[in-house]
N, C-alpha and C positions, 0 to 999 in steps of 0.2 A: 435249150440250155437256159436255166434261170439266171437272174441278175446276180444272185449270190454265188452260184456255181461259176459264172463267167469271171467274177472278181477273184475267186479262189484259183481258177485256172491261170489268170494273168499273174497272180502272185507266185504260183507254182512255177510257171514258165520263166519268170525273171530270176527267181532264186536258183533254179536249175541251170539256166544259162550262165549265171555268175559262178556257180560251183564248177561247171565244166571248164569255164575260162580260167579260173584261178587255180584249179587242182594241180596242174604241172608245177606251179611255183609255190605250192603250199609246203609246209614243213612240220616236223614233229616238235611239239613243245613239251618239255619235261619239268614236272614239279617234284616235290619231295617224295611223294608216294605213288605217283601215277604219271602216265604219258598220254598226250592227246595229239592227234593229227588235226591241225587247224588249217582252214576252217571247216573241213569236211565233217568232223565228228560233232560240230555244233549245228551245221546246216542239214545234215542227213536226217535227224529226228524231226525237224520242222517239215522237210519235204515228205517224209513218211506219213506224217499226220495229214498234210494237205492231200496227198495222193489217196489215202484211205477214204477221205470224204469225196474225192472226185470220181473214183471208179466204182462206188457202191452200186450204181445202176448198170454197170457194164462189166461186172466182175466175171461173169460166165465166159465172156469171149476170150479171156486170158487162158482158159483151160482147153482151148482148141489146140494148143501146142504141146507136143510130147515133152519138150524141154521144161515146160512149166511144171508138169507132174514130177519129173525126175528131180528138178531143183527143190521142189517142196518135200519130196521124200528125203533128199540129202539133208536139208535144213531141219526137217522134223526129226530125223534120226540123230543129228548133232545135239538137239535139245534132249532127246531120250538118253543119250550117253552122259549128259552132264552129271547126274548123281553118281555115276560110276567112275568119274574122272579122277586122275591122280591129283588134280587141283581144280575143284569144281568152280571156284571163283574165276579163275583164268578162262576156263572153258565157257562159262556163262557169258562173260564179256566178249570173248572171241566169236561165239555163235551169234550174239546179238548184233555185233558189227557186221558179220557176214550176211545176216538176214537183211540188214538195212542196205548193204551194197546190192543184194539181189533185188530187193523191192524197188529201190529208187532207180538203179541202173538198168534193170531188166523190165519190170512192169512199167516203170516210168518211161522207158524208151518206147514200149509198145503204145502206151497212152499218148505220148508225144507224136508218134508216127500217125496214129489214127486221127488225131486232131490237126496235125500239120504235115500231111503227106508230101508236100513240096519242099519241106525243110529237113529232109532226112539227113542231108550232108552237114547240117549245122553242128551236130555233135563232133564230127571229124574236124571241121574247120575251127570251131572254138577251141578245142583241145590243142590242135596242131599249132595255131598261131602263138599261144603262150608257151607251148612246148619248145618252140624255136628259141625262145629266150634262154631256156635251160641249156639247149644245145650250144648256143653261142657262148654262154657262160662256161660250159665244159671245155669248149675249144680254147677259150682264153686261158683257163687254168692249165690245160694240157700243153699249150704253146710255151708256157714258162719252162717246160721240160723237153722242148723240141719234139713234142708228140711221140715220146718214147713209149714202147709197149709196157714197160714195167710200171709206169706212172699213170696208166689209163684207168685204173680201177676206181679211184675215188674222185675223179675230176668233176662229177655232177653233184657231189654233196654240197649243201644239205638237202637238196631237192629230191634226188634219187640216190638210193643207198649205194649202188655201185654201177659199174659199166654194163653189167649183164641186165640189170633192171631197166635202165633207160634205153639201151639198145633194143630190148624186147619190145618196148612201146613203139619205137621207130619202125621196127619190122612189121608190127601188127598194122600200123597206119599206112605203110608204104603202098600196098596193093590198091587201097581205096584212093589215095591221092593220084596214083598213076592212072587209074580208070577215070577219075574225074578230069584229068588233063587230056585224055585220049578220046573220050566219047564226044561226038558232036554236041554243040551247045543245046540243040533242040531235044536231045535225048538225055543228057546229063542234068539238065535243069540249071546249069551254071552259066553265068555270063562269060564273055570273052576274058575279062579281067580276072574272074574267079578261076578260069581254066589256066591262065598264066600263073596264078598264085599256086594252084595245085601242082603244076609242073615244077615251080620253084621249091615247093615243099618236098616234092619227090627227090629232087637233086640234093637238098639238104639232108634228107633222111639217108640217102645212099652213102653220102660222104660220112655222115655221122656213124652209120653202122660200121663202116670200114675203120674209122678212127677210134671206135670203142674197143677194138681188139678183143671182143668177147668171142671166145671160141664156140660157145654154145649157140650164140646168135648167128655166127657165120655158118655153122653146121645146119641150123634151121633154115637159113636162107638158101643154102645149097640144095637141101631136100625140097624146098618149095619150088626152086627153079626146075628140078627134075620132074616134079608133079605137073608143073605148067607145060613142060615139053610133052609129056604123055597125054595130057588132056586136051591141049590146044593143037599141037602139031600132029600127033598120032591119033587124035580123036578117041582116046581110050574111054570105054564105059566101065561099069562096075565089074562085069564078068572078066574084062581084060585085066583089070587091076588084081582080081582074085587069082588069075593064072600067073600074073607077074609076081605076086606076093608068094605064092606057093613055090614057084621056081627059085626065087631068091632064098627062101628058107632051105630048100633042098641043096642049093649050091653052098650055102653057109655051112650046113651040116657036113657035106662032103669035104669041105676045105677047112674044117675046124682045127686040125693039127697045124696046118700052115698059118692060120690066123693066130693061134697061140704062140707059135715060134716067132712070128713078126712082132707081136706085142711084147714078148719077153726080151726081144733084142732091141726094142725101141728105146733110145737113150735121150730123145728130144725132151726138153724142159720148157714149160710155158713161161711167159713173161720175160723171156730173154729178148735181146734186141735183134735176134735173127728171126725174120718173119717166117721162113720155111720151118724152122724148129718150133716156133710158136704154133704153127698149124699141125705139124706132125705130132706134137705133144698130146693131141686129142686122144690118141690111141696108146699113149704111154701109161700103162696101169701099174707099173712096177717101180718107177723112179719119180714120176711127177707127183709132188706132194699134194697139189690141188686135187688131182684125180684119185690118189690114194685116200685122201680124207673123205671124198665122196663115197668111195667104196666102204669106208668105215661106217658112214652114216646109213648107207643102204643096208648093210648087214644088221645094224642096230634096229632099223625100222622093221626089217623082216622078223627079227627075234621078238620084237614087241608085238607084232601081229600074231605070231605063233602063240605067244603067251596069252593074248587077249584077242582072239579072232572075231568075236562078235561085237563087243562094245568098244574095244580099243582103250587107249589111255586118256581119251578126252581131247576135244579140239583145242589147239593152241598149246598143248603141253609137251610137244616133242622136245623142245630145246632143253628142258630139264629132265624129262622122263628117260631120254635115251642114254644118259651118262652111265648108269650102272650096267647097261647092256654092252658096253664097249669091251673088247678083248685086247689085251696088251700087245699081242703080235699084229693087230690090225691098226693100232693107233699110230699117229704121225706126230711130227714136231709141232703141228698147229692144233692138235687135239686138245680138248679141255676136259677137266674132271670135276669142275664145280659150275653151278648155274650162276646167272647174273650177267652183268655187262662185260663184254670182252672186246679186245681190239678187232678191227675189221678183218674178216676172213676166218675168224675163230668162233666156235659155237654157232647156235642158230638152228635152222630147220634141217629137214632130211635131204635137201637138194633134189627133191623129186616130189611133185604133187601127188603122184600115184602112190608111192610108198608112204608118204606122210599121211595120206587119207587112210590107207590100210592100218597104219600104226595108231592113229588117233581115233578113227571111227569104224574100224573093223571092215569086214567084207562088204557091207552095204556101201560104205564110203568109197571103197575101191571100185565097185561095180558102177556106181553113179558116174565116176570119172571116165570109165571106159565107155559108158553110154554117150556122154557128151562128145568124146573123141569119135566114136563110130557114127553118131548122128551128123556131125560136122563133115566127115569124110564123104559119107554116102550122099548127103543132101547137096553138097557142093557139086558133085558129079551130076546128080539128077537135074539140078537147076540149070547148069551150063548146057546140058543137052535137051532141055525142055523147050516148050513152045511159048515161053514167056517172052516179053519184049526184050530187045537187045540190051536196053538199059538194065533191066532186072537180072538178065542172065550174067552180064559182066559184073554188076554189083554183087550178085550172089557168089561169083567166082572170087572176087576180091575179098569179100567177107570170109569165105571159106579159107582162102590162103592166109589171111591174117590170123584166124583162129588156129589153123593147123600149124602155123609157125610157133604159136604159143604152146600147143600140145606137144610139139617136138621138143621145144625148149624145156617143157615141164618134166622131161626125163632127167634134167640136169639141175634145175632150180625150181623153187616154189615161191611165187610172187602174188598169188591171187588174194591173199589176206591184205594186200596193200591197195589202198583206194585208187592210186594212179594206174594200176593194171586192172583192177576189178571193173572200173568204169568201161574200159575197152572190151574186156572179155564178155561181160554180161550184156552190154548194148549190142555188140556184134552178134552174139548168140540170139538175142531177141530179134534183130533185123533179119538174120538168116532164117529164123523160125517163121517170120511173117512171109517171106518169099516162099518158103516150103509150103505154107498153108495155101498159097495162091495156086 
């Protein structure tokens, strides 16, 4: 490595570490005509330029990973759809930021790992330490209302938009901090104090996930626990999961009428102070306004896809493009009919990464998301049952669990456009791809 390249690498490393460390407490800054996420939208272009200079002699090695090809297809297609967008300026900015997220957090992590293989846990540690400040801040705000369910939604603002977003980050990080605390020091690469810190972080995340009262996060956590039971306790492999999945679909079909009757009779409402009702409200699709509004957005997203199945309406346009696709009988008291800023809980995305991808980027966007989901699921199982070292097998499992928790949550919310989630998603996918390649 030349002296100049070494200097660039040192600058890149320092800026990257600073960004990872500061990201959880960064906030959106609004001017008259535009909004900026500071400091990420200032630092990301700098990191992108430095990275372009650093990887020019090593660029081919990043194409060893299938996730690289699919991500490039997705981002390339997002650029292709810009001229056909319902608002090409919004789509161009959205795509550019998404591209920076992928380049810095995905390619950047691979470069970091190859140059600093013993510091792979740094990304998790740097993010988690500052993230704890946000969690404590949220708890302080929540305590003013005796940790009630109804006031849990906005306690992490202005750092995280709502309880679902910041609890998503906690659940993604939790498997890695648990693995870091459980693996022997010689295998984890962590000192005794760092292992104690990992355990402390794990406990904070578990308490934080509970106090978030986010139903989508709780459901994701429950699904992950079931997955852990099958893969660790029952030693399930891919063929066993295929049989299990087929059996589940058959039972679901055979009991469809009973399921419909239960849903129609469910009167439980979310954000009441009754915890059991809050949990039961997950399946209340007829009375719970939050669930009904999600169904309204899902229907709009599907109609948008049917109208433009190839190019979609353009990246980042759903919040305004879906409005004319609403039907009066599906709208709720929190539905909106005009674009622009709205109170929390009103307006916004499709509440599904998959449907938002279909509506904004057409069939190719939806297929790319399904590939990432399938790759994560299959790779996690393969790595855990592989002949890799114990450390890599458990880290692979932890990464897979973190990503799968997001893919499950992505049926109910869409957060990947936000840098605080994008850094975890892309770096975890990069790390898992590295283990897959081994």
